[in-house]
C-alpha positions as semicolon CSV with decimal commas, in nm:
position;residue;x (nm);y (nm);z (nm)
1;M;-3,312;6,882;3,178
2;P;-3,414;6,616;3,436
3;T;-3,433;6,266;3,307
4;T;-3,756;6,065;3,311
5;D;-3,580;5,733;3,258
6;P;-3,700;5,505;3,544
7;Q;-3,366;5,324;3,537
8;L;-3,188;5,654;3,621
9;A;-3,433;5,757;3,893
10;T;-3,276;5,805;4,235
11;P;-3,401;5,621;4,546
12;E;-3,522;5,957;4,679
13;T;-3,729;6,015;4,363
14;L;-3,882;5,667;4,380
15;E;-3,965;5,712;4,749
16;G;-4,120;6,051;4,672
17;N;-4,338;5,895;4,403
18;R;-4,447;5,620;4,641
19;N;-4,538;5,879;4,904
20;W;-4,756;6,070;4,657
21;Q;-4,932;5,746;4,569
22;R;-4,991;5,677;4,939
23;W;-5,134;6,025;4,996
24;L;-5,370;5,987;4,699
25;L;-5,480;5,646;4,827
26;L;-5,536;5,800;5,170
27;V;-5,767;6,063;5,020
28;L;-5,957;5,787;4,838
29;L;-5,994;5,588;5,161
30;I;-6,130;5,894;5,343
31;Y;-6,389;5,927;5,066
32;V;-6,476;5,557;5,105
33;M;-6,524;5,607;5,480
34;L;-6,755;5,906;5,422
35;L;-6,950;5,704;5,166
36;A;-6,976;5,414;5,413
37;V;-7,121;5,639;5,684
38;S;-7,375;5,769;5,433
39;L;-7,471;5,411;5,340
40;I;-7,517;5,309;5,704
41;G;-7,732;5,612;5,780
42;S;-7,956;5,577;5,476
43;G;-7,965;5,199;5,526
44;F;-8,100;5,234;5,879
45;Q;-8,358;5,486;5,760
46;Y;-8,465;5,250;5,481
47;A;-8,478;4,942;5,701
48;A;-8,634;5,095;6,012
49;G;-8,797;5,421;5,905
50;E;-9,000;5,564;6,190
51;Q;-8,949;5,242;6,386
52;A;-8,579;5,310;6,438
53;K;-8,630;5,362;6,810
54;T;-8,795;5,024;6,858
55;L;-8,514;4,865;6,659
56;F;-8,277;4,964;6,940
57;T;-8,494;4,893;7,243
58;F;-8,252;4,613;7,335
59;A;-8,000;4,887;7,413
60;S;-8,239;5,132;7,578
61;N;-8,065;5,071;7,910
62;P;-7,748;5,289;7,923
63;V;-7,553;5,002;8,080
64;M;-7,647;4,781;7,786
65;G;-7,536;5,052;7,544
66;L;-7,205;5,076;7,730
67;I;-7,152;4,700;7,712
68;I;-7,239;4,681;7,342
69;G;-6,985;4,954;7,262
70;M;-6,723;4,784;7,479
71;V;-6,762;4,429;7,347
72;S;-6,790;4,530;6,981
73;T;-6,471;4,737;7,008
74;A;-6,285;4,460;7,190
75;L;-6,384;4,214;6,916
76;I;-6,303;4,445;6,623
77;Q;-6,005;4,599;6,808
78;S;-6,071;4,942;6,661
79;S;-6,256;5,218;6,843
80;S;-6,231;5,429;6,527
81;T;-6,434;5,170;6,337
82;V;-6,696;5,136;6,609
83;T;-6,736;5,511;6,666
84;S;-6,770;5,571;6,292
85;I;-7,040;5,302;6,277
86;I;-7,216;5,466;6,573
87;V;-7,212;5,800;6,386
88;G;-7,378;5,627;6,091
89;M;-7,634;5,462;6,319
90;V;-7,723;5,796;6,479
91;A;-7,765;5,942;6,130
92;G;-8,010;5,658;6,066
93;G;-8,219;5,720;6,376
94;L;-8,038;5,564;6,674
95;P;-8,131;5,786;6,973
96;I;-7,835;5,984;7,099
97;T;-7,916;5,882;7,458
98;I;-7,829;5,525;7,357
99;A;-7,529;5,625;7,146
100;V;-7,353;5,818;7,426
101;P;-7,294;5,510;7,648
102;M;-7,189;5,317;7,336
103;M;-6,916;5,576;7,276
104;M;-6,802;5,538;7,637
105;G;-6,790;5,161;7,598
106;A;-6,580;5,193;7,284
107;N;-6,317;5,374;7,492
108;I;-6,288;5,078;7,728
109;G;-6,294;4,817;7,452
110;T;-6,008;4,972;7,257
111;S;-5,767;4,939;7,549
112;I;-5,757;4,561;7,506
113;T;-5,507;4,600;7,220
114;N;-5,214;4,731;7,423
115;T;-5,299;4,484;7,702
116;L;-5,258;4,204;7,448
117;V;-4,930;4,363;7,331
118;S;-4,800;4,343;7,688
119;L;-4,850;3,965;7,683
120;G;-4,557;3,948;7,442
121;H;-4,331;4,011;7,742
122;V;-4,478;3,726;7,947
123;A;-4,162;3,511;7,931
124;K;-3,965;3,756;8,148
125;K;-4,127;3,822;8,484
126;D;-3,997;4,174;8,558
127;E;-4,037;4,286;8,198
128;F;-4,393;4,153;8,187
129;Q;-4,480;4,330;8,512
130;R;-4,365;4,665;8,374
131;A;-4,535;4,613;8,036
132;F;-4,864;4,496;8,191
133;N;-4,854;4,794;8,427
134;A;-4,812;5,034;8,134
135;A;-5,087;4,867;7,932
136;T;-5,354;4,851;8,201
137;V;-5,314;5,217;8,303
138;H;-5,524;5,289;7,993
139;D;-5,786;5,035;8,102
140;F;-5,828;5,173;8,452
141;F;-5,836;5,533;8,333
142;N;-6,117;5,455;8,089
143;V;-6,314;5,258;8,348
144;L;-6,275;5,539;8,604
145;S;-6,389;5,790;8,342
146;V;-6,705;5,586;8,281
147;L;-6,773;5,555;8,656
148;I;-6,762;5,935;8,682
149;F;-6,941;6,046;8,367
150;L;-7,199;5,775;8,296
151;P;-7,397;5,850;8,617
152;L;-7,371;6,224;8,540
153;E;-7,497;6,164;8,188
154;M;-7,783;5,944;8,308
155;A;-7,887;6,200;8,571
156;F;-7,828;6,532;8,395
157;G;-7,739;6,465;8,028
158;V;-7,421;6,672;8,060
159;L;-7,250;6,548;7,742
160;E;-7,569;6,561;7,538
161;F;-7,634;6,919;7,651
162;L;-7,281;7,048;7,585
163;S;-7,251;6,881;7,244
164;G;-7,602;6,992;7,146
165;H;-7,521;7,352;7,235
166;I;-7,206;7,345;7,020
167;V;-7,394;7,190;6,728
168;S;-7,663;7,457;6,750
169;L;-7,390;7,717;6,704
170;L;-7,194;7,542;6,429
171;H;-7,429;7,327;6,228
172;S;-7,745;7,347;6,018
173;A;-7,955;7,057;5,893
174;E;-7,827;7,106;5,540
175;G;-7,463;7,071;5,643
176;V;-7,160;7,273;5,541
177;G;-7,113;7,492;5,241
178;I;-7,259;7,803;5,081
179;S;-7,632;7,848;5,022
180;G;-7,702;7,494;5,140
181;F;-7,450;7,335;4,902
182;N;-7,274;7,044;5,068
183;P;-6,962;6,929;4,880
184;I;-6,947;6,601;5,073
185;K;-7,308;6,524;4,987
186;A;-7,236;6,610;4,624
187;A;-6,944;6,366;4,626
188;T;-7,109;6,074;4,807
189;Q;-7,480;6,097;4,726
190;P;-7,463;5,979;4,361
191;L;-7,282;5,657;4,452
192;S;-7,506;5,601;4,755
193;D;-7,813;5,643;4,533
194;A;-7,663;5,406;4,277
195;V;-7,621;5,138;4,545
196;T;-7,982;5,189;4,653
197;S;-8,104;5,154;4,294
198;A;-7,897;4,840;4,241
199;L;-8,057;4,678;4,547
200;Q;-8,420;4,752;4,460
201;F;-8,475;4,396;4,338
202;L;-8,457;4,282;4,703
203;P;-8,787;4,260;4,893
204;S;-8,908;4,456;5,195
205;I;-8,637;4,603;5,422
206;Y;-8,350;4,400;5,275
207;P;-8,206;4,682;5,057
208;G;-8,156;4,882;5,377
209;I;-7,999;4,588;5,559
210;V;-7,758;4,522;5,272
211;K;-7,662;4,892;5,264
212;I;-7,585;4,875;5,636
213;L;-7,366;4,566;5,588
214;I;-7,187;4,722;5,290
215;G;-7,129;5,039;5,491
216;I;-6,988;4,851;5,791
217;A;-6,759;4,648;5,564
218;L;-6,636;4,962;5,387
219;I;-6,569;5,137;5,719
220;M;-6,366;4,842;5,847
221;I;-6,167;4,820;5,522
222;S;-6,109;5,194;5,486
223;I;-6,001;5,251;5,847
224;T;-5,776;4,943;5,844
225;Y;-5,590;5,060;5,535
226;M;-5,596;5,426;5,641
227;G;-5,412;5,317;5,954
228;K;-5,156;5,118;5,757
229;I;-5,090;5,402;5,513
230;M;-5,068;5,663;5,789
231;K;-4,826;5,440;5,977
232;S;-4,606;5,394;5,669
233;L;-4,605;5,770;5,611
234;L;-4,588;5,906;5,962
235;V;-4,512;5,644;6,229
236;G;-4,144;5,744;6,221
237;K;-4,247;6,102;6,291
238;A;-4,477;5,980;6,567
239;K;-4,194;5,793;6,739
240;E;-3,977;6,104;6,711
241;V;-4,250;6,310;6,880
242;L;-4,276;6,050;7,158
243;H;-3,905;6,052;7,238
244;K;-3,872;6,432;7,219
245;S;-4,165;6,485;7,454
246;V;-4,044;6,258;7,736
247;G;-3,960;6,471;8,037
248;Q;-4,124;6,783;7,894
249;G;-4,417;6,774;8,137
250;P;-4,769;6,626;8,137
251;L;-4,926;6,887;7,909
252;S;-4,661;6,821;7,646
253;G;-4,720;6,447;7,686
254;I;-5,098;6,480;7,646
255;A;-5,060;6,705;7,341
256;S;-4,803;6,471;7,186
257;G;-5,022;6,165;7,248
258;A;-5,314;6,338;7,077
259;F;-5,095;6,452;6,786
260;M;-4,941;6,107;6,739
261;T;-5,284;5,945;6,734
262;V;-5,411;6,190;6,472
263;L;-5,102;6,110;6,262
264;V;-5,144;5,732;6,271
265;Q;-5,527;5,731;6,302
266;S;-5,519;5,476;6,583
267;S;-5,507;5,516;6,961
268;S;-5,418;5,147;6,982
269;T;-5,104;5,213;6,776
270;T;-5,004;5,508;6,994
271;T;-5,047;5,321;7,321
272;S;-4,899;4,997;7,186
273;L;-4,582;5,183;7,082
274;M;-4,526;5,275;7,446
275;V;-4,576;4,935;7,608
276;P;-4,245;4,780;7,489
277;L;-4,058;5,097;7,594
278;V;-4,183;5,051;7,949
279;G;-4,140;4,674;7,940
280;T;-3,773;4,703;7,849
281;G;-3,716;4,970;8,113
282;V;-3,658;5,266;7,880
283;L;-3,954;5,452;8,032
284;K;-4,177;5,413;8,337
285;A;-4,555;5,372;8,338
286;R;-4,585;5,717;8,494
287;D;-4,387;5,865;8,202
288;I;-4,625;5,734;7,936
289;Y;-4,945;5,801;8,133
290;P;-5,001;6,148;7,976
291;F;-4,940;6,005;7,626
292;T;-5,213;5,750;7,689
293;L;-5,457;6,025;7,786
294;G;-5,367;6,224;7,476
295;A;-5,432;5,917;7,262
296;N;-5,790;5,912;7,392
297;I;-5,838;6,266;7,264
298;G;-5,661;6,216;6,931
299;T;-5,870;5,915;6,834
300;C;-6,184;6,135;6,823
301;I;-6,077;6,275;6,484
302;T;-6,211;5,971;6,298
303;A;-6,567;6,011;6,426
304;L;-6,555;6,383;6,347
305;I;-6,448;6,310;5,989
306;A;-6,720;6,045;5,962
307;A;-6,981;6,298;6,081
308;L;-6,893;6,521;5,785
309;G;-7,033;6,253;5,556
310;V;-7,381;6,278;5,706
311;V;-7,635;6,508;5,541
312;G;-8,002;6,589;5,585
313;V;-8,218;6,618;5,895
314;N;-7,999;6,389;6,108
315;S;-7,668;6,556;6,019
316;G;-7,688;6,763;6,338
317;V;-7,719;6,464;6,572
318;A;-7,444;6,278;6,382
319;L;-7,209;6,569;6,444
320;Q;-7,336;6,585;6,801
321;I;-7,241;6,225;6,884
322;A;-6,895;6,281;6,733
323;L;-6,859;6,588;6,955
324;V;-6,980;6,384;7,254
325;H;-6,682;6,153;7,197
326;L;-6,442;6,450;7,194
327;I;-6,598;6,634;7,490
328;Y;-6,614;6,315;7,696
329;N;-6,245;6,240;7,645
330;V;-6,134;6,600;7,705
331;L;-6,340;6,620;8,025
332;G;-6,211;6,280;8,135
333;V;-5,850;6,392;8,102
334;T;-5,924;6,729;8,265
335;V;-6,109;6,588;8,565
336;I;-5,909;6,272;8,635
337;Y;-5,561;6,404;8,560
338;G;-5,642;6,750;8,693
339;V;-5,751;6,626;9,037
340;P;-5,449;6,486;9,227
341;A;-5,666;6,248;9,431
342;L;-5,797;6,088;9,110
343;R;-5,480;6,112;8,900
344;N;-5,293;5,831;9,070
345;I;-5,582;5,583;9,093
346;P;-5,523;5,426;8,746
347;L;-5,147;5,407;8,813
348;M;-5,198;5,246;9,154
349;L;-5,453;4,990;9,035
350;S;-5,255;4,897;8,723
351;Y;-4,939;4,850;8,931
352;Q;-5,112;4,623;9,182
353;L;-5,269;4,417;8,904
354;S;-4,938;4,389;8,718
355;V;-4,764;4,256;9,030
356;L;-5,035;3,991;9,071
357;A;-5,022;3,899;8,702
358;S;-4,643;3,868;8,700
359;E;-4,655;3,636;9,002
360;T;-4,946;3,427;8,871
361;K;-5,005;3,445;8,496
362;L;-5,360;3,316;8,545
363;Y;-5,455;3,654;8,693
364;G;-5,354;3,825;8,370
365;A;-5,554;3,582;8,156
366;A;-5,855;3,609;8,388
367;Y;-5,838;3,987;8,372
368;V;-5,835;4,004;7,990
369;G;-6,101;3,737;7,942
370;G;-6,319;3,847;8,232
371;V;-6,319;4,225;8,195
372;F;-6,347;4,245;7,817
373;F;-6,565;3,942;7,739
374;L;-6,712;3,722;8,017
375;F;-6,838;4,000;8,246
376;P;-6,995;4,219;7,972
377;L;-7,145;3,921;7,789
378;S;-7,302;3,796;8,113
379;I;-7,468;4,138;8,154
380;I;-7,601;4,122;7,797
381;F;-7,754;3,778;7,856
382;T;-7,900;3,898;8,187
383;F;-8,085;4,186;8,018
384;I;-8,193;3,970;7,724
């Protein structure tokens, strides 16, 4: 008969128990994220009501929406957090035409993380050049993707049309389940209603504003700790996938990058794992390029999960904006990597910039500060 004496427990048993605790905590954090999205959506409805569109007139210009998504992601350093918040905002009435450029901007903003990681190699010139090259491939790919798809979206609404068509096939206003029963709504609605009731002592629109702030805080907390737990459980597996897939071809690299990002719930983690490997000469920037593209696709899972927490009349558009994120990244990889003339542009530009930055460190600092903060903020102040 197996012993239950903790003093006689083997290291394997203790590790197994810790893993079960981590998985249970992960499930709880997913619930917290779904609850947070529900709070943000209902908070915006409460605070803005039918005036939700006027609340976001400051971002009615697609370029402004792009910049807001970019800067907010660069500051928070988590596209998963920003895209989940956008899903909640759409559920609360943010027009999808504004949300689409925000999603695109989030893609650019998240690439600052691995660029900052590359600065850790700055003491060694050649190593820094390789690391900065690997890091900024992601930046230039995301910028090129925006240059291609934002004009198309503004002119023809390609992403909105495709995602809307998919939603019309898959989704109803009452959400998932049988006979209109939504298990996610059943799990999150009571607590969301309890928060609303507890805030009724506040005047005017303030209960809605507080719900939005609580929701944003819960999303940031839940995604931060989800990432840490997923890394502790699966980052070893992710590294194993990375090493096994090197040299197996671009499709294998893209699939592995997407899979790794789903495992660790962070495209920044996936791409940042690769930068030191290139910096130290183990891999080349061209080797990790497909992994970077796959990371863009894998990070979409968080917004899709968040969309499951939205119920009611806006549940369709919440799912739609999550699908926009996925379709945009899949099309970006397909078009840019699939067309030889476009495929090498991010590699060429990142290499040229890395050579300049390794020769004069000021170029590297100017690039990070200018592209991610000074330039976008100057556009915001221009429109304001």
